[in-house]
MILO-732098 format. One line per 4 residues: number of its first residue (from 1); their letters; for each residue x, y, z of N, C-alpha, C. Coordinates in steps of 0.001 Angstrom, whole numbers, plus 500000, padded with zeros to 6 digits. Example, Ala and Ser with C-alpha at 12.3 -4.5 7.8 and 13.67 -1.06 7.14 Angstrom:
<nodes>
1) AS) 513190,494310,507800,512300,495500,507800,513200,496700,507800 | 512850,497750,507080,513670,498940,507140,512900,500030,507870 $
</nodes>
This chain:
<nodes>
1) MSTE) 477945,496373,482725,479040,496335,483651,478489,496124,485064 | 478946,495103,485738,478471,494791,487080,479192,495648,488120 | 478458,496170,489056,479047,496882,490189,478772,496102,491475 | 478493,494821,491321,478231,493945,492445,479509,493778,493260 $
5) RDAY) 479374,493739,494576,480539,493541,495448,480367,492274,496276 | 481506,491671,496631,481460,490480,497470,481431,490901,498943 | 481501,489928,499849,481408,490199,501287,482547,491072,501803 | 483670,491132,501060,484812,491935,501471,484781,493342,500873 $
9) GNYV) 483779,493640,500060,483675,494955,499450,484364,495078,498112 | 485009,493994,497651,485665,494009,496350,484625,493817,495260 | 484873,494430,494110,483984,494216,492987,484068,492769,492529 | 482945,492195,492182,482887,490814,491727,483427,490750,490309 $
13) DTGH) 484356,489824,490067,484926,489649,488733,484009,488727,487951 | 483318,489291,486984,482392,488500,486168,483006,488151,484814 | 484332,488309,484693,485023,487915,483468,485041,488982,482395 | 484619,490167,482697,484638,491245,481715,485570,492345,482200 $
17) TGPG) 485910,493261,481305,486731,494387,481735,485859,495379,482476 | 486452,496142,483325,485708,497104,484131,485952,496834,485597 | 485026,497204,486462,485250,496992,487890,485590,495538,488191 | 486483,495363,489068,486969,494044,489441,488375,494217,489967 $
21) PRLM) 489198,493225,489874,490557,493363,490386,491352,494488,489711 | 490980,494884,488510,491708,495966,487823,491255,497346,488259 | 490064,497491,488768,489533,498792,489158,488751,498618,490451 | 489239,499239,491517,488616,499073,492830,488523,500418,493532 $
25) GADT) 487548,500544,494393,487471,501719,495252,488569,501637,496301 | 489211,502770,496602,490314,502786,497566,489876,502262,498928 | 488641,502554,499321,488188,502113,500641,488065,500599,500754 | 488038,499881,499625,487989,498420,499707,489337,497848,500132 $
29) LIGD) 490416,498640,500010,491749,498167,500395,492126,498540,501827 | 491480,499562,502377,491795,499982,503745,491487,498815,504694 | 492466,498484,505511,492315,497379,506458,492797,496039,505918 | 493070,495974,504610,493568,494722,504042,494968,494418,504561 $
33) HIHN) 495301,493156,504596,496620,492721,505045,497629,492858,503916 | 498878,493022,504327,500003,492999,503399,500919,491878,503872 | 501213,490958,502965,502081,489817,503258,503291,489868,502342 | 504337,489153,502714,505477,489030,501815,505368,487709,501050 $
37) LKNE) 506366,487410,500222,506315,486210,499391,506467,484920,500202 | 506893,485039,501464,506982,483881,502359,505681,483692,503135 | 504653,484463,502769,503338,484431,503407,503380,484927,504855 | 504365,485769,505176,504441,486367,506510,503658,487680,506506 $
41) HLGT) 502872,487885,507544,502085,489115,507675,503023,490270,508014 | 502990,491323,507185,503838,492491,507410,503084,493642,508060 | 501799,493773,507743,501024,494881,508287,499675,494985,507613 | 499013,496121,507835,497698,496363,507236,497687,497745,506575 $
45) VKEI) 496829,497878,505590,496681,499142,504877,495898,500114,505760 | 496513,501253,506069,495858,502285,506875,495349,503433,506015 | 496070,503738,504937,495717,504883,504109,496300,504696,502719 | 495693,505356,501760,496196,505353,500389,496422,506804,500007 $
49) MLDM) 497656,507125,499635,498040,508502,499334,498045,508713,497822 | 497300,509722,497383,497191,510037,495965,498087,511213,495610 | 498755,511125,494472,499498,512254,493928,498480,513098,493172 | 498150,514240,493692,497085,515060,493122,497483,515712,491804 $
53) QSGH) 498775,515776,491497,499204,516337,490215,499112,515314,489098 | 499528,514076,489382,499520,513051,488336,498228,512242,488322 | 497520,512214,489459,496310,511407,489549,496582,509941,489825 | 497806,509595,490186,498177,508208,490469,498260,507951,491968 $
57) VAYV) 498165,506683,492338,498418,506293,493721,499924,506414,493940 | 500321,507152,494958,501740,507332,495255,502219,506290,496268 | 501512,506189,497388,501932,505295,498467,500731,504628,499108 | 500998,503474,499694,500078,502848,500629,500727,503013,501989 $
61) VMAS) 500009,503555,502932,500525,503664,504294,500167,502374,505012 | 501215,501641,505397,501054,500353,506058,501370,500507,507535 | 500525,499939,508389,500764,499918,509828,501282,498543,510212 | 502281,498536,511080,502865,497272,511508,503236,497362,512983 $
65) GGVL) 503113,496233,513673,503494,496172,515081,502456,496797,515979 | 502757,496808,517247,501851,497415,518224,500662,496536,518545 | 499889,496996,519513,498679,496304,519936,497555,497328,519962 | 496478,497059,519221,495337,497973,519132,495788,499399,518807 $
69) TIGE) 496653,499524,517854,497253,500773,517334,498259,501419,518287 | 498417,500909,519518,499407,501465,520444,500764,500876,520092 | 501704,501763,519802,503059,501325,519480,503252,500891,518044 | 502221,501043,517198,502399,500642,515810,503227,501680,515063 $
73) KLFA) 503938,501211,514066,504763,502059,513224,504114,502109,511849 | 504174,503268,511208,503617,503438,509872,504738,503510,508852 | 504468,502975,507663,505436,502961,506572,504750,503414,505299 | 505386,504298,504551,504881,504686,503234,505532,503748,502224 $
77) VPWE) 504730,502866,501648,505237,501889,500685,504818,502349,499288 | 505780,502536,498388,505411,502950,497024,504443,501950,496400 | 503435,502475,495732,502419,501639,495096,503052,500598,494184 | 504104,500986,493472,504753,500071,492518,505395,498875,493196 $
81) ALTL) 505653,498947,494499,506276,497841,495223,505267,496763,495624 | 503981,497060,495453,502927,496148,495897,502267,495439,494729 | 501796,494237,494999,501054,493452,494024,499743,493013,494659 | 498660,493137,493919,497365,492689,494414,497292,491169,494364 $
85) DAAN) 496938,490562,495474,496677,489128,495560,495171,488984,495728 | 494450,489045,494605,492989,489038,494633,492432,487753,495227 | 493089,486636,494982,492591,485351,495490,492550,485329,497018 | 493536,485984,497656,493598,486012,499119,493140,487335,499707 $
89) KRLT) 492660,488242,498844,492142,489539,499262,493139,490307,500124 | 494342,490469,499559,495407,491180,500250,496417,491700,499230 | 497399,492435,499730,498489,492920,498898,499751,492160,499263 | 500673,492058,498312,501937,491372,498534,503080,492356,498330 $
93) LNID) 504066,492289,499208,505261,493119,499138,506457,492187,499181 | 507324,492266,498170,508485,491386,498068,509619,491925,498937 | 509530,491650,500239,510546,492107,501192,510535,491158,502388 | 511706,490900,502947,511777,490063,504139,511209,490816,505336 $
97) KERI) 510634,490075,506249,510024,490687,507431,511051,491488,508234 | 512277,490986,508332,513321,491682,509079,513650,493031,508425 | 513580,493068,507101,513895,494314,506387,512796,495357,506595 | 511556,494954,506663,510479,495927,506890,510567,496485,508306 $
101) ESAP) 511055,495693,509238,511182,496171,510613,512196,497303,510733 | 513152,497371,509797,514145,498452,509827,513895,499495,508733 | 512741,499420,508085,512397,500371,507016,512156,501761,507596 | 512347,502799,506773,512044,504150,507255,510551,504271,507537 $
105) GFDK) 510228,504637,508743,508827,504721,509134,508555,505963,509954 | 507340,506055,510451,506916,507216,511228,505762,506798,512116 | 505399,507678,513043,504247,507361,513889,503062,508217,513476 | 501891,507862,513968,500646,508491,513514,500582,509980,513817 $
109) DNWP) 501371,510456,514771,501353,511864,515138,502487,512671,514500 | 503309,512033,513683,504468,512717,513118,504729,512228,511695 | 503823,512562,510768,503954,512139,509381,505047,512939,508678 | 505764,512303,507770,506782,513033,507007,506139,513896,505921 $
113) DMAN) 506918,514795,505353,506478,515576,504204,506670,514687,502978 | 505622,513999,502572,505718,513038,501477,505949,513699,500127 | 505794,515010,500052,506078,515733,498813,507553,516129,498723 | 508304,515926,499786,509731,516242,499797,510468,515248,498899 $
117) QTWA) 511161,515750,497896,511801,514873,496905,512916,514022,497500 | 513642,514545,498473,514705,513764,499115,514101,512584,499863 | 513041,512845,500634,512362,511773,501362,511816,510724,500389 | 511153,511189,499327,510557,510269,498350,511620,509396,497683 $
121) AEVH) 512744,509990,497318,513827,509223,496679,514362,508148,497622 | 514510,508475,498906,514992,507507,499897,514021,506338,500054 | 512731,506639,500109,511723,505591,500267,511709,504684,499032 | 511725,505276,497854,511726,504466,496632,512985,503606,496544 $
125) TYYG) 514118,504157,496919,515371,503381,496905,515263,502201,497863 | 514713,502424,499052,514602,501363,500048,513773,500189,499526 | 512688,500490,498820,511796,499438,498327,512134,498977,496909 | 513178,499553,496310,513614,499104,494988,512711,499547,493849 $
129) TTYS) 512015,500666,494029,511149,501188,492976,511786,502443,492386 | 511303,502867,491245,511870,504014,490545,511163,505286,490946 | 511961,506280,491268,511439,507603,491565,511993,508554,490525 | 511126,509192,489774,511568,510047,488672,511948,511445,489135 $
133) GDNL) 511452,511893,490259,511723,513249,490716,510751,514259,490149 | 510043,513885,489064,509077,514800,488453,507764,514805,489212 | 507443,513666,489810,506211,513572,490578,506389,512508,491638 | 505386,512235,492398,505489,511256,493479,505286,509834,493024 $
137) R) 505063,509640,491783,504779,508308,491275,506012,507470,491188 $
</nodes>
């Protein structure tokens, strides 16, 4: 099994199962761009939130807007709403740019309680993903 990485820190896909686009270190995604299906830049990955009970990725925290982090808004995007675009080394979110601008967000100094079930249900509804209520997944 190869653990070789390319210049972007992603595991090199050598055509076998194991590390590669299917299995990546979380830090290889931090800073990656998120685009929509119209190829419009929506933001960048700032953090990856893990559900410690289920062991699954719950949210990607995306930063959008602002200049040099001043005035940027953060969004918790459910992992299920994102698709890896390995060829372009980014994530894809099927949402119009105007809709993300009005999405529920927060600033870096005032994070929401992501374990709050009401908040989680609202976020999942906004992005069209399923929230079971049993966990953050």
